[in-house]
C-alpha positions as CSV (number, residue, x, y, z in Angstrom):
1,M,127.6,71.5,115.8
2,L,129.9,74.5,115.4
3,R,131.8,72.7,112.7
4,N,128.5,72.1,110.8
5,L,127.5,75.7,111.3
6,G,130.8,76.6,109.6
7,N,129.7,74.8,106.5
8,I,127.3,77.6,105.9
9,F,130.1,80.0,104.9
10,K,131.8,77.5,102.7
11,V,129.0,77.7,100.1
12,E,129.5,80.9,98.1
13,D,125.9,81.3,97.0
14,L,124.6,80.6,100.5
15,R,127.1,82.9,102.1
16,R,126.1,85.7,99.7
17,R,122.4,85.1,100.4
18,I,123.0,85.4,104.2
19,I,125.1,88.5,103.9
20,F,122.5,90.1,101.6
21,T,119.7,89.3,104.1
22,L,121.7,90.8,107.0
23,L,122.4,93.9,105.0
24,M,118.7,94.4,104.1
25,L,117.9,94.0,107.8
26,V,120.4,96.7,108.7
27,V,118.8,99.0,106.1
28,F,115.4,98.2,107.7
29,R,116.7,99.1,111.2
30,I,118.2,102.4,109.9
31,A,114.9,103.3,108.2
32,A,113.1,102.7,111.6
33,H,114.9,105.7,113.0
34,V,114.4,108.1,110.1
35,P,111.5,110.4,111.2
36,V,108.6,111.4,109.0
37,P,108.8,115.2,108.2
38,N,106.3,117.6,109.6
39,T,105.7,115.4,112.8
40,N,106.8,115.5,116.4
41,A,107.4,111.9,117.6
42,D,107.9,113.0,121.3
43,I,104.2,113.9,121.5
44,L,103.3,110.5,120.1
45,R,105.5,108.7,122.6
46,A,104.0,110.6,125.5
47,M,100.5,109.7,124.3
48,M,101.4,106.0,123.9
49,Q,102.8,106.0,127.5
50,Q,99.5,107.3,128.9
51,T,97.2,105.0,126.8
52,E,98.7,101.6,126.6
53,G,96.9,99.6,124.0
54,V,96.8,98.7,120.3
55,F,99.5,101.2,119.3
56,N,102.0,99.5,121.7
57,L,101.3,96.2,120.0
58,I,101.9,97.7,116.5
59,N,105.1,99.3,117.9
60,A,106.3,95.9,119.2
61,F,106.0,94.4,115.7
62,S,107.7,97.3,114.0
63,G,110.7,97.2,116.4
64,G,110.0,100.8,117.7
65,A,109.5,102.3,114.3
66,F,105.9,103.3,115.2
67,S,106.9,105.2,118.4
68,N,109.6,106.9,116.5
69,F,107.0,107.6,113.8
70,S,109.7,106.8,111.2
71,I,109.2,106.4,107.5
72,V,108.4,102.7,108.0
73,A,106.1,103.3,111.0
74,M,103.2,101.4,109.3
75,G,105.4,98.4,108.9
76,I,104.4,95.7,106.5
77,M,100.9,95.3,107.8
78,P,99.2,96.9,104.7
79,Y,100.9,94.3,102.6
80,I,99.7,91.5,104.8
81,T,96.2,92.8,104.7
82,A,96.3,93.0,100.9
83,S,97.7,89.5,100.7
84,I,94.8,88.2,102.8
85,I,92.2,89.9,100.6
86,V,93.8,88.7,97.4
87,Q,94.0,85.1,98.6
88,L,90.4,85.2,99.6
89,L,89.5,86.6,96.2
90,T,91.2,83.6,94.5
91,M,88.7,81.2,96.0
92,D,86.3,81.6,93.0
93,V,85.2,85.0,94.2
94,I,86.7,86.8,91.2
95,P,87.0,84.5,88.1
96,A,90.1,86.2,86.8
97,F,91.9,85.8,90.2
98,A,90.8,82.1,90.4
99,R,92.1,81.6,86.8
100,W,95.5,83.3,87.6
101,A,95.9,81.1,90.7
102,K,95.8,78.0,88.5
103,E,98.2,79.4,85.8
104,G,101.4,78.5,87.7
105,E,104.3,81.0,87.8
106,V,102.7,83.4,85.3
107,G,99.5,83.6,87.3
108,R,101.4,84.1,90.6
109,R,103.3,87.0,89.1
110,K,100.0,88.7,88.1
111,L,98.6,88.1,91.6
112,A,101.8,89.5,93.1
113,Q,101.6,92.6,91.0
114,F,98.0,93.2,91.9
115,T,98.9,92.7,95.6
116,R,101.6,95.4,95.3
117,Y,99.1,97.9,93.8
118,F,96.5,97.0,96.4
119,T,99.1,97.4,99.2
120,I,99.8,101.0,98.0
121,G,96.1,101.8,98.0
122,L,95.6,100.5,101.6
123,A,98.8,102.3,102.7
124,I,97.5,105.6,101.4
125,I,94.2,105.1,103.2
126,Q,95.9,104.0,106.4
127,S,98.5,106.8,106.3
128,I,95.8,109.5,105.8
129,G,93.9,108.0,108.8
130,L,97.0,108.0,111.0
131,S,98.0,111.6,110.2
132,I,94.6,113.1,110.6
133,G,93.7,110.9,113.6
134,F,96.9,111.7,115.5
135,S,96.5,115.4,114.8
136,R,93.2,115.2,116.7
137,T,94.2,112.9,119.6
138,A,97.7,114.3,120.1
139,P,97.7,118.1,119.5
140,G,101.0,119.3,118.3
141,F,102.0,116.0,116.7
142,V,101.5,117.4,113.2
143,V,103.6,120.6,112.9
144,N,101.9,122.1,109.9
145,E,98.3,121.1,109.7
146,T,97.6,122.1,106.1
147,F,96.6,120.0,103.1
148,W,100.2,119.8,101.9
149,G,101.4,119.0,105.4
150,F,99.1,116.0,105.7
151,A,99.9,115.0,102.1
152,L,103.6,115.0,102.8
153,I,103.1,112.7,105.9
154,S,100.8,110.4,103.9
155,L,103.1,110.1,100.9
156,T,106.2,109.5,103.2
157,L,104.5,106.7,105.1
158,T,103.2,105.1,101.9
159,A,106.7,105.2,100.4
160,G,108.0,103.6,103.6
161,T,105.6,100.7,103.3
162,A,106.4,100.3,99.6
163,F,110.1,100.3,100.5
164,L,109.6,97.6,103.1
165,M,107.6,95.6,100.6
166,W,110.5,95.8,98.2
167,I,113.0,94.8,100.8
168,G,110.9,91.8,101.7
169,E,110.6,90.7,98.1
170,Q,114.4,91.1,97.6
171,I,115.1,89.0,100.7
172,T,112.8,86.3,99.3
173,D,114.4,86.3,95.9
174,Q,118.1,86.9,96.8
175,G,118.3,86.2,100.5
176,I,117.3,83.4,102.9
177,G,113.7,82.6,103.9
178,N,110.4,84.5,103.4
179,G,111.3,88.2,103.3
180,I,108.0,89.5,104.9
181,S,108.4,87.0,107.8
182,I,112.0,87.9,108.3
183,L,111.1,91.6,108.6
184,I,108.5,90.9,111.2
185,F,111.1,88.6,113.0
186,A,113.7,91.4,113.0
187,G,111.1,93.9,114.3
188,I,110.2,91.7,117.2
189,I,113.8,90.8,118.1
190,S,114.8,94.5,118.1
191,A,112.1,95.1,120.7
192,I,113.6,92.7,123.3
193,P,115.8,95.3,125.0
194,S,112.8,97.7,125.7
195,T,110.7,94.7,126.9
196,S,113.4,93.7,129.2
197,T,113.6,97.2,130.6
198,Q,109.9,97.2,131.2
199,I,110.1,93.9,133.1
200,Y,113.0,95.2,135.2
201,A,111.1,98.4,136.0
202,T,108.0,96.5,137.0
203,W,109.6,93.6,139.1
204,F,112.6,95.4,140.6
205,K,111.1,98.6,141.8
206,D,113.1,98.6,145.1
207,D,115.6,96.4,147.0
208,S,112.9,94.6,149.0
209,Q,111.5,93.1,145.7
210,I,114.8,91.7,144.4
211,F,114.3,88.1,145.5
212,L,110.7,88.1,144.3
213,G,111.7,89.7,141.0
214,I,114.4,87.0,140.4
215,L,111.9,84.3,141.2
216,K,109.4,85.8,138.7
217,V,112.1,86.1,136.0
218,A,113.1,82.5,136.6
219,I,109.5,81.3,136.2
220,L,109.0,83.4,133.1
221,L,112.1,82.0,131.5
222,L,111.0,78.4,132.3
223,V,107.6,79.2,130.6
224,V,109.3,80.7,127.6
225,L,111.6,77.7,127.3
226,A,108.5,75.3,127.5
227,I,106.8,77.3,124.8
228,I,109.8,77.2,122.5
229,I,110.1,73.4,123.0
230,A,106.4,72.9,122.3
231,V,106.5,75.1,119.2
232,I,109.5,73.2,117.8
233,Y,107.9,69.8,118.6
234,V,104.7,70.7,116.8
235,Q,106.4,72.5,113.9
236,Q,108.5,69.5,113.3
237,G,105.7,67.0,113.6
238,V,104.8,65.2,110.4
239,R,102.2,62.5,109.4
240,K,103.6,60.4,106.6
241,I,100.9,59.0,104.2
242,P,102.3,55.9,102.5
243,V,102.1,55.9,98.7
244,Q,102.7,52.9,96.5
245,Y,103.3,53.3,92.7
246,A,102.2,50.4,90.5
247,K,104.6,48.8,88.1
248,R,104.1,49.6,84.4
249,V,106.1,48.6,81.3
250,V,107.1,51.2,78.7
251,G,108.9,49.6,75.8
252,R,111.5,47.4,77.3
253,K,111.8,49.2,80.6
254,M,109.7,48.8,83.7
255,Y,108.8,51.9,85.7
256,G,107.2,52.3,89.2
257,G,106.9,49.8,91.9
258,Q,108.6,51.9,94.5
259,S,107.1,53.0,97.9
260,T,107.2,56.6,99.1
261,H,105.1,58.9,101.3
262,I,103.4,62.3,101.4
263,P,104.5,64.3,104.4
264,F,101.6,66.2,106.1
265,K,102.8,68.6,108.7
266,V,100.8,69.0,111.9
267,N,101.1,72.8,111.4
268,A,101.5,73.2,107.6
269,A,100.5,76.9,107.8
270,G,103.3,77.9,110.1
271,V,102.9,81.3,111.8
272,I,101.0,82.9,108.9
273,P,97.6,82.4,110.5
274,V,98.7,84.3,113.7
275,I,100.1,87.2,111.6
276,F,96.9,87.3,109.5
277,A,94.6,87.2,112.6
278,L,96.5,89.9,114.3
279,S,96.5,92.1,111.2
280,L,92.7,91.9,110.9
281,L,92.1,92.2,114.6
282,L,94.3,95.3,115.0
283,F,92.8,97.2,112.1
284,P,89.4,98.1,113.6
285,R,90.9,99.0,116.9
286,T,93.5,101.2,115.2
287,I,90.8,103.2,113.5
288,A,88.6,103.3,116.5
289,N,91.3,104.8,118.7
290,F,91.1,108.0,116.8
291,W,87.5,108.5,117.9
292,A,88.0,107.3,121.5
293,G,85.7,109.1,123.9
294,K,83.9,110.8,121.0
295,S,81.9,107.8,119.6
296,A,80.0,105.1,121.4
297,I,80.8,102.6,118.5
298,A,84.5,103.4,118.7
299,D,84.5,103.0,122.5
300,W,82.7,99.6,122.2
301,I,85.3,98.4,119.6
302,I,88.2,99.5,121.8
303,T,86.7,97.8,124.9
304,N,85.5,94.6,123.3
305,I,87.8,93.8,120.3
306,D,90.9,93.3,122.4
307,Y,92.6,89.9,122.4
308,T,94.7,90.8,125.5
309,T,91.6,90.7,127.7
310,F,89.2,87.9,128.5
311,G,86.2,88.4,126.3
312,L,84.9,88.8,122.8
313,G,88.3,90.0,121.4
314,M,90.1,86.9,122.6
315,V,87.3,84.6,121.2
316,M,87.6,86.4,117.8
317,Y,91.3,86.0,117.9
318,V,91.1,82.3,118.5
319,V,88.4,81.9,115.8
320,L,90.5,83.9,113.3
321,I,93.6,81.8,114.0
322,I,91.7,78.5,113.5
323,G,90.0,79.8,110.4
324,F,93.2,81.1,108.7
325,T,95.0,77.9,109.7
326,Y,92.5,75.8,107.7
327,F,92.3,78.3,104.9
328,Y,96.1,78.6,104.4
329,T,96.7,74.8,104.8
330,F,94.1,73.8,102.2
331,V,95.4,76.5,99.8
332,Q,98.9,74.9,100.0
333,L,97.8,71.3,100.1
334,N,94.7,70.6,98.0
335,P,93.7,66.9,98.6
336,V,91.7,66.7,95.4
337,Q,94.7,67.8,93.3
338,L,97.0,65.5,95.2
339,A,94.7,62.6,94.6
340,D,94.4,63.4,90.9
341,Q,98.2,63.7,90.5
342,M,98.7,60.4,92.3
343,K,96.1,58.7,90.0
344,K,97.7,60.0,86.8
345,N,101.2,58.8,87.9
346,G,99.9,55.4,88.9
347,G,100.2,56.0,92.7
348,F,97.7,54.9,95.4
349,V,97.5,54.8,99.2
350,P,97.5,51.1,100.3
351,G,94.0,50.0,101.1
352,I,92.4,53.1,99.5
353,R,91.0,53.2,96.0
354,P,92.5,55.9,93.7
355,G,90.6,59.0,92.8
356,K,87.7,60.2,94.9
357,H,88.2,57.8,97.8
358,T,91.8,58.9,98.1
359,A,90.8,62.6,98.1
360,T,88.3,61.9,100.8
361,Y,90.9,60.0,102.9
362,L,93.5,62.8,102.5
363,T,90.9,65.4,103.4
364,R,90.0,63.5,106.5
365,V,93.6,63.2,107.6
366,L,94.4,66.8,106.8
367,N,91.3,68.0,108.7
368,R,92.4,66.2,111.9
369,L,96.0,67.4,111.6
370,T,95.0,71.0,110.8
371,L,92.6,71.1,113.8
372,T,95.5,70.0,116.1
373,G,97.8,72.6,114.6
374,A,95.2,75.3,114.8
375,L,94.3,74.6,118.4
376,F,98.0,74.6,119.3
377,L,98.6,78.0,117.6
378,A,95.6,79.5,119.4
379,A,96.6,78.1,122.8
380,I,100.2,79.2,122.5
381,S,99.0,82.7,121.3
382,I,96.7,83.3,124.3
383,F,98.4,81.4,127.1
384,P,101.0,84.1,127.8
385,V,98.2,86.6,127.9
386,F,96.8,84.8,131.0
387,L,100.3,84.4,132.5
388,I,101.4,88.0,132.0
389,S,98.1,89.5,133.2
390,F,98.5,87.6,136.4
391,S,102.1,88.7,136.8
392,G,101.2,92.4,136.6
393,L,103.4,93.3,133.7
394,P,102.5,96.3,131.4
395,Q,100.1,95.6,128.6
396,A,102.8,96.3,126.0
397,V,104.6,93.1,127.1
398,Q,101.4,91.0,126.5
399,I,102.4,90.6,122.9
400,G,105.1,88.3,124.1
401,G,103.3,85.0,123.5
402,T,102.5,85.8,119.9
403,S,105.9,87.3,119.2
404,L,107.6,84.3,120.6
405,L,105.5,82.0,118.4
406,I,106.4,84.1,115.3
407,V,110.1,84.3,116.2
408,V,110.5,80.5,116.8
409,G,108.4,79.7,113.7
410,V,110.4,82.0,111.4
411,A,113.7,80.8,112.9
412,L,112.8,77.2,112.2
413,E,111.7,77.9,108.6
414,T,114.9,79.8,107.9
415,M,117.0,77.0,109.4
416,K,115.3,74.5,107.2
417,T,116.0,76.6,104.2
418,I,119.7,76.8,105.0
419,E,119.7,73.1,105.9
420,S,118.3,72.1,102.5
421,Q,120.8,74.4,100.7
422,L,123.7,72.6,102.6
423,I,122.4,69.1,101.9
424,K,121.8,69.9,98.2
425,R,125.5,70.9,98.0
426,H,126.6,67.7,99.8
427,Y,127.5,69.4,103.1
428,K,126.4,67.9,106.4
429,G,123.6,70.0,107.9
430,F,123.3,71.3,111.4
431,M,119.8,70.1,112.3
432,N,119.4,66.6,113.8
433,K,117.2,64.3,111.8
C-alpha cells in the first residue's frame, strides 16, 4: 500500500497537481484568518456562543472563517446557490440556457461565465444583509456605521467569495478533484480540533465523568466508523447494464460484435445533493436570524426550518436531498440520450429492443438506483442528528453527520481521480478493485 502510494510522486504532472492543490488550500486557510476591515469579530463570536444555531453551521463549513469574520466569511455558498439556479434554468426554463447546455464545451463555458456573474450578484446581496443585520443584532460589531463603512464590508466579503470561486476553478483545472468540493472538504477538516474541544468540554467536565466520557467517545467513534464504511460501500456500488454491439461490415473489415456494459452508480450524484440542500435550507434561516424577536415570520422560520430538530425542517431537508439526487443524477445520465447513442452505434441491451424501449428500461433501472442512493444520503445526513441530540452535545456539533458524508465522499472522488491518473500512466494504483 505504501509503495503504491509512493507512485503518486513518481508522476511529474500528478505531483505538480497535488502540490498546487495543497498550496491553494494553504492560501485558503490563510485567507480565513484575514479580518474584514471596519468590523469587530470578538463581538460576533460572543453572540454566536450565546445563540447556537444556523451561524454555527455556516462556521463549521467555512472552517472558522465566519466566526473570525474574515474576508472569506461567506465561503463558497453564493457560488453553490448560483450553480443550483443556473442548472434549474437549463431545464427548458430559459431557451438560451437550454441551448447552451446542449452545445458541449462552448455552451458550458457560457453557463460557467453566467454563473460567475450571478455569484457576484448574490454575494453582494448577502454581504449587505450580513453587515446590516449584524450591526442590528450585535451592537458594536460594525465600527463605523456609515454608508461607506457598510460598502467597504460588503465589497470585501464579495471579493473574498470571488477569490474562493477563483481558487476552486484553479484547483479543478490545474489541481486534483473538484475545486469547490475540495474547499468545503478543507473547511470541514479544519474544524475538527474545535469540535473535539467541544466534545471534551461536554463529556469530561470533572473527574467523576471520565469513565462515562471515554465510553461515549468509544461509541461515537464506532458509529463514525460504521458511517464511513456504509458511505464507501454505497459510493462504490455499481449496477452494470450489459450492452452488446452488433457486427457490421465496412469495406473488407468487420466492426462490432463485442460485449461491454454501462456502469450505473447507486449514488451517481455523490455529495452534491447534500451540499445543495444545506445551501437552500440555510439561506432563509440566515436572513431570518437578523429579525429574530422582531418579526413573527422570522421567528417561525427560525423555529421550524431547522433540520437539526425533529419537525418540518428535517422533513424539508430529506425532501430536498431526495429531489436534488434525482435532479443531479438525471442531468448527468440522460437515459434517452444514452439509448439514442447506443442505437446509432449499433448497441443494444440483450432482451430489450433498441430506441424507446431501451430508454424506458434504463430510466426504470436508474429510478430504482437513484431512490436507493437518495434514501441512503438522507438517512446518513439525519441519523447523527438523532444520535448527537441524545448524547447532549452542543448544537454546533450536530453538523457532524453531514460533514462526515461530505468528507468521505470528496475523499473517495479525489482518490479515484488520482487512481485513474496512475493507471493511465501504467502505474499500479492504491485502491483495491
